[in-house]
PyMOL commands that place a pseudoatom at each C-alpha (Angstrom):
pseudoatom trace, name=CA, resn=MET, resi=1, chain=A, elem=C, hetatm=0, pos=[-43.414, 3.427, 16.721]
pseudoatom trace, name=CA, resn=LYS, resi=2, chain=A, elem=C, hetatm=0, pos=[-44.765, 3.690, 20.310]
pseudoatom trace, name=CA, resn=ILE, resi=3, chain=A, elem=C, hetatm=0, pos=[-44.731, 0.474, 20.898]
pseudoatom trace, name=CA, resn=LYS, resi=4, chain=A, elem=C, hetatm=0, pos=[-40.816, 0.290, 20.553]
pseudoatom trace, name=CA, resn=LYS, resi=5, chain=A, elem=C, hetatm=0, pos=[-39.761, 3.538, 21.999]
pseudoatom trace, name=CA, resn=LYS, resi=6, chain=A, elem=C, hetatm=0, pos=[-42.069, 2.118, 25.406]
pseudoatom trace, name=CA, resn=GLU, resi=7, chain=A, elem=C, hetatm=0, pos=[-40.037, -0.829, 24.596]
pseudoatom trace, name=CA, resn=LEU, resi=8, chain=A, elem=C, hetatm=0, pos=[-36.579, 1.242, 24.756]
pseudoatom trace, name=CA, resn=LYS, resi=9, chain=A, elem=C, hetatm=0, pos=[-37.538, 2.758, 28.189]
pseudoatom trace, name=CA, resn=LYS, resi=10, chain=A, elem=C, hetatm=0, pos=[-38.537, -0.792, 29.783]
pseudoatom trace, name=CA, resn=LEU, resi=11, chain=A, elem=C, hetatm=0, pos=[-34.611, -2.104, 28.182]
pseudoatom trace, name=CA, resn=ILE, resi=12, chain=A, elem=C, hetatm=0, pos=[-32.998, 1.440, 29.549]
pseudoatom trace, name=CA, resn=LYS, resi=13, chain=A, elem=C, hetatm=0, pos=[-34.461, 0.873, 32.833]
pseudoatom trace, name=CA, resn=SER, resi=14, chain=A, elem=C, hetatm=0, pos=[-33.606, -2.526, 33.208]
pseudoatom trace, name=CA, resn=ALA, resi=15, chain=A, elem=C, hetatm=0, pos=[-30.110, -1.798, 31.844]
pseudoatom trace, name=CA, resn=LYS, resi=16, chain=A, elem=C, hetatm=0, pos=[-29.729, 0.744, 35.111]
pseudoatom trace, name=CA, resn=TYR, resi=17, chain=A, elem=C, hetatm=0, pos=[-30.338, -1.771, 37.099]
pseudoatom trace, name=CA, resn=LYS, resi=18, chain=A, elem=C, hetatm=0, pos=[-28.825, -5.078, 35.731]
pseudoatom trace, name=CA, resn=LEU, resi=19, chain=A, elem=C, hetatm=0, pos=[-25.824, -3.373, 33.899]
pseudoatom trace, name=CA, resn=ASP, resi=20, chain=A, elem=C, hetatm=0, pos=[-23.115, -2.859, 37.379]
pseudoatom trace, name=CA, resn=THR, resi=21, chain=A, elem=C, hetatm=0, pos=[-20.438, -4.760, 36.849]
pseudoatom trace, name=CA, resn=LEU, resi=22, chain=A, elem=C, hetatm=0, pos=[-18.195, -2.741, 35.578]
pseudoatom trace, name=CA, resn=ARG, resi=23, chain=A, elem=C, hetatm=0, pos=[-18.308, 0.617, 36.526]
pseudoatom trace, name=CA, resn=PRO, resi=24, chain=A, elem=C, hetatm=0, pos=[-15.597, 3.098, 34.865]
pseudoatom trace, name=CA, resn=SER, resi=25, chain=A, elem=C, hetatm=0, pos=[-12.890, 3.449, 35.737]
pseudoatom trace, name=CA, resn=ASP, resi=26, chain=A, elem=C, hetatm=0, pos=[-12.022, 6.267, 37.765]
pseudoatom trace, name=CA, resn=ILE, resi=27, chain=A, elem=C, hetatm=0, pos=[-8.154, 6.043, 36.705]
pseudoatom trace, name=CA, resn=GLN, resi=28, chain=A, elem=C, hetatm=0, pos=[-7.435, 4.837, 33.362]
pseudoatom trace, name=CA, resn=LYS, resi=29, chain=A, elem=C, hetatm=0, pos=[-9.623, 6.526, 30.254]
pseudoatom trace, name=CA, resn=ASP, resi=30, chain=A, elem=C, hetatm=0, pos=[-12.134, 3.692, 28.681]
pseudoatom trace, name=CA, resn=LYS, resi=31, chain=A, elem=C, hetatm=0, pos=[-10.865, 1.140, 31.578]
pseudoatom trace, name=CA, resn=PHE, resi=32, chain=A, elem=C, hetatm=0, pos=[-13.713, -0.344, 33.306]
pseudoatom trace, name=CA, resn=LYS, resi=33, chain=A, elem=C, hetatm=0, pos=[-13.382, -2.125, 37.092]
pseudoatom trace, name=CA, resn=PRO, resi=34, chain=A, elem=C, hetatm=0, pos=[-15.419, -4.505, 38.988]
pseudoatom trace, name=CA, resn=SER, resi=35, chain=A, elem=C, hetatm=0, pos=[-17.831, -3.033, 41.261]
pseudoatom trace, name=CA, resn=TYR, resi=36, chain=A, elem=C, hetatm=0, pos=[-18.438, -5.723, 43.029]
pseudoatom trace, name=CA, resn=LEU, resi=37, chain=A, elem=C, hetatm=0, pos=[-15.337, -7.076, 44.476]
pseudoatom trace, name=CA, resn=GLN, resi=38, chain=A, elem=C, hetatm=0, pos=[-15.258, -6.370, 48.419]
pseudoatom trace, name=CA, resn=PHE, resi=39, chain=A, elem=C, hetatm=0, pos=[-12.255, -6.766, 50.559]
pseudoatom trace, name=CA, resn=GLU, resi=40, chain=A, elem=C, hetatm=0, pos=[-12.319, -6.420, 54.392]
pseudoatom trace, name=CA, resn=GLY, resi=41, chain=A, elem=C, hetatm=0, pos=[-8.707, -4.600, 53.957]
pseudoatom trace, name=CA, resn=TYR, resi=42, chain=A, elem=C, hetatm=0, pos=[-4.932, -5.140, 52.339]
pseudoatom trace, name=CA, resn=LEU, resi=43, chain=A, elem=C, hetatm=0, pos=[-4.344, -8.094, 54.458]
pseudoatom trace, name=CA, resn=ASP, resi=44, chain=A, elem=C, hetatm=0, pos=[-7.985, -9.911, 53.133]
pseudoatom trace, name=CA, resn=LEU, resi=45, chain=A, elem=C, hetatm=0, pos=[-6.638, -8.877, 49.408]
pseudoatom trace, name=CA, resn=PHE, resi=46, chain=A, elem=C, hetatm=0, pos=[-3.292, -10.119, 49.664]
pseudoatom trace, name=CA, resn=SER, resi=47, chain=A, elem=C, hetatm=0, pos=[-4.701, -13.818, 51.070]
pseudoatom trace, name=CA, resn=THR, resi=48, chain=A, elem=C, hetatm=0, pos=[-6.567, -14.301, 48.061]
pseudoatom trace, name=CA, resn=ILE, resi=49, chain=A, elem=C, hetatm=0, pos=[-4.124, -13.307, 45.977]
pseudoatom trace, name=CA, resn=GLU, resi=50, chain=A, elem=C, hetatm=0, pos=[-1.750, -15.638, 47.498]
pseudoatom trace, name=CA, resn=ALA, resi=51, chain=A, elem=C, hetatm=0, pos=[-4.678, -18.437, 47.546]
pseudoatom trace, name=CA, resn=LEU, resi=52, chain=A, elem=C, hetatm=0, pos=[-4.927, -17.757, 43.411]
pseudoatom trace, name=CA, resn=ILE, resi=53, chain=A, elem=C, hetatm=0, pos=[-1.125, -18.195, 43.516]
pseudoatom trace, name=CA, resn=ASN, resi=54, chain=A, elem=C, hetatm=0, pos=[-0.691, -21.439, 45.408]
pseudoatom trace, name=CA, resn=VAL, resi=55, chain=A, elem=C, hetatm=0, pos=[-4.357, -23.064, 43.613]
pseudoatom trace, name=CA, resn=SER, resi=56, chain=A, elem=C, hetatm=0, pos=[-2.047, -22.190, 40.666]
pseudoatom trace, name=CA, resn=ILE, resi=57, chain=A, elem=C, hetatm=0, pos=[1.185, -24.531, 41.973]
pseudoatom trace, name=CA, resn=LEU, resi=58, chain=A, elem=C, hetatm=0, pos=[-0.708, -26.477, 43.358]
pseudoatom trace, name=CA, resn=ALA, resi=59, chain=A, elem=C, hetatm=0, pos=[-2.445, -26.875, 40.140]
pseudoatom trace, name=CA, resn=THR, resi=60, chain=A, elem=C, hetatm=0, pos=[0.238, -27.542, 37.927]
pseudoatom trace, name=CA, resn=GLN, resi=61, chain=A, elem=C, hetatm=0, pos=[2.350, -30.163, 40.087]
pseudoatom trace, name=CA, resn=GLY, resi=62, chain=A, elem=C, hetatm=0, pos=[1.222, -33.408, 39.005]
pseudoatom trace, name=CA, resn=ASP, resi=63, chain=A, elem=C, hetatm=0, pos=[1.707, -35.465, 42.236]
pseudoatom trace, name=CA, resn=PRO, resi=64, chain=A, elem=C, hetatm=0, pos=[0.297, -34.634, 45.449]
pseudoatom trace, name=CA, resn=TYR, resi=65, chain=A, elem=C, hetatm=0, pos=[3.260, -32.828, 47.280]
pseudoatom trace, name=CA, resn=SER, resi=66, chain=A, elem=C, hetatm=0, pos=[2.368, -29.308, 48.704]
pseudoatom trace, name=CA, resn=PRO, resi=67, chain=A, elem=C, hetatm=0, pos=[4.873, -27.038, 48.746]
pseudoatom trace, name=CA, resn=PRO, resi=68, chain=A, elem=C, hetatm=0, pos=[6.066, -25.852, 52.283]
pseudoatom trace, name=CA, resn=HIS, resi=69, chain=A, elem=C, hetatm=0, pos=[4.849, -22.611, 52.177]
pseudoatom trace, name=CA, resn=VAL, resi=70, chain=A, elem=C, hetatm=0, pos=[1.223, -23.975, 51.015]
pseudoatom trace, name=CA, resn=LYS, resi=71, chain=A, elem=C, hetatm=0, pos=[-0.053, -24.272, 54.423]
pseudoatom trace, name=CA, resn=ASP, resi=72, chain=A, elem=C, hetatm=0, pos=[-3.983, -24.770, 54.080]
pseudoatom trace, name=CA, resn=HIS, resi=73, chain=A, elem=C, hetatm=0, pos=[-4.547, -25.815, 50.100]
pseudoatom trace, name=CA, resn=GLY, resi=74, chain=A, elem=C, hetatm=0, pos=[-8.110, -26.600, 51.370]
pseudoatom trace, name=CA, resn=ARG, resi=75, chain=A, elem=C, hetatm=0, pos=[-8.908, -22.940, 52.675]
pseudoatom trace, name=CA, resn=ASP, resi=76, chain=A, elem=C, hetatm=0, pos=[-7.143, -21.655, 49.083]
pseudoatom trace, name=CA, resn=ILE, resi=77, chain=A, elem=C, hetatm=0, pos=[-9.221, -24.006, 46.720]
pseudoatom trace, name=CA, resn=ARG, resi=78, chain=A, elem=C, hetatm=0, pos=[-12.566, -22.706, 48.761]
pseudoatom trace, name=CA, resn=ARG, resi=79, chain=A, elem=C, hetatm=0, pos=[-11.061, -18.581, 49.074]
pseudoatom trace, name=CA, resn=THR, resi=80, chain=A, elem=C, hetatm=0, pos=[-10.457, -19.147, 44.942]
pseudoatom trace, name=CA, resn=LEU, resi=81, chain=A, elem=C, hetatm=0, pos=[-13.703, -21.298, 44.319]
pseudoatom trace, name=CA, resn=GLU, resi=82, chain=A, elem=C, hetatm=0, pos=[-15.402, -17.944, 46.148]
pseudoatom trace, name=CA, resn=LEU, resi=83, chain=A, elem=C, hetatm=0, pos=[-13.486, -15.486, 43.682]
pseudoatom trace, name=CA, resn=ALA, resi=84, chain=A, elem=C, hetatm=0, pos=[-14.758, -17.079, 40.715]
pseudoatom trace, name=CA, resn=SER, resi=85, chain=A, elem=C, hetatm=0, pos=[-18.284, -17.683, 41.892]
pseudoatom trace, name=CA, resn=LYS, resi=86, chain=A, elem=C, hetatm=0, pos=[-18.306, -13.139, 42.785]
pseudoatom trace, name=CA, resn=LEU, resi=87, chain=A, elem=C, hetatm=0, pos=[-16.960, -13.236, 39.641]
pseudoatom trace, name=CA, resn=LEU, resi=88, chain=A, elem=C, hetatm=0, pos=[-19.688, -14.429, 37.775]
pseudoatom trace, name=CA, resn=PRO, resi=89, chain=A, elem=C, hetatm=0, pos=[-22.328, -11.620, 36.284]
pseudoatom trace, name=CA, resn=PHE, resi=90, chain=A, elem=C, hetatm=0, pos=[-26.112, -12.822, 36.835]
pseudoatom trace, name=CA, resn=GLU, resi=91, chain=A, elem=C, hetatm=0, pos=[-27.346, -9.435, 36.564]
pseudoatom trace, name=CA, resn=GLU, resi=92, chain=A, elem=C, hetatm=0, pos=[-26.253, -9.339, 33.343]
pseudoatom trace, name=CA, resn=GLY, resi=93, chain=A, elem=C, hetatm=0, pos=[-27.300, -12.641, 32.617]
pseudoatom trace, name=CA, resn=GLU, resi=94, chain=A, elem=C, hetatm=0, pos=[-30.616, -11.467, 33.527]
pseudoatom trace, name=CA, resn=PHE, resi=95, chain=A, elem=C, hetatm=0, pos=[-30.326, -8.665, 31.859]
pseudoatom trace, name=CA, resn=LEU, resi=96, chain=A, elem=C, hetatm=0, pos=[-29.180, -10.066, 27.928]
pseudoatom trace, name=CA, resn=ASP, resi=97, chain=A, elem=C, hetatm=0, pos=[-32.046, -12.636, 28.693]
pseudoatom trace, name=CA, resn=ASP, resi=98, chain=A, elem=C, hetatm=0, pos=[-34.647, -9.509, 28.836]
pseudoatom trace, name=CA, resn=VAL, resi=99, chain=A, elem=C, hetatm=0, pos=[-33.118, -7.335, 25.444]
pseudoatom trace, name=CA, resn=HIS, resi=100, chain=A, elem=C, hetatm=0, pos=[-33.552, -11.088, 23.446]
pseudoatom trace, name=CA, resn=VAL, resi=101, chain=A, elem=C, hetatm=0, pos=[-36.997, -11.384, 24.142]
pseudoatom trace, name=CA, resn=MET, resi=102, chain=A, elem=C, hetatm=0, pos=[-37.545, -7.624, 23.516]
pseudoatom trace, name=CA, resn=MET, resi=103, chain=A, elem=C, hetatm=0, pos=[-35.595, -8.348, 20.272]
pseudoatom trace, name=CA, resn=LYS, resi=104, chain=A, elem=C, hetatm=0, pos=[-37.528, -11.129, 19.401]
pseudoatom trace, name=CA, resn=GLN, resi=105, chain=A, elem=C, hetatm=0, pos=[-40.904, -9.108, 20.057]
pseudoatom trace, name=CA, resn=LEU, resi=106, chain=A, elem=C, hetatm=0, pos=[-39.714, -6.085, 18.072]
pseudoatom trace, name=CA, resn=GLU, resi=107, chain=A, elem=C, hetatm=0, pos=[-38.228, -8.045, 15.403]
pseudoatom trace, name=CA, resn=SER, resi=108, chain=A, elem=C, hetatm=0, pos=[-41.592, -9.936, 15.112]
pseudoatom trace, name=CA, resn=GLN, resi=109, chain=A, elem=C, hetatm=0, pos=[-43.669, -6.757, 14.830]
pseudoatom trace, name=CA, resn=PRO, resi=110, chain=A, elem=C, hetatm=0, pos=[-44.768, -4.886, 11.608]
for i in range(1, 110): cmd.bond("trace and resi %d" % i, "trace and resi %d" % (i + 1))
show_as sticks, trace
zoom trace
């Protein structure tokens, strides 16, 4: 039993530092928001949203024609991929790996 408490404390400490991708919403009950997405301002946010829309438009077209309002599709693709990269919760993955190892160890104990 002492070993299980020690492992539980270790797990709680690990969770405190690694489960940080989502935070409870201040506005909506039982909802979460990403804590790591940061923008330089509204214009940066709007530019990123525009890039997502533009890349989606380009992806749905079967030809190389670029709509006139899509000025720099290379930039839009880059911004979209950068956002997708920011959405990957690596810290949570590390935490889940730690949990998996601890669970295996606890299962093997009498």
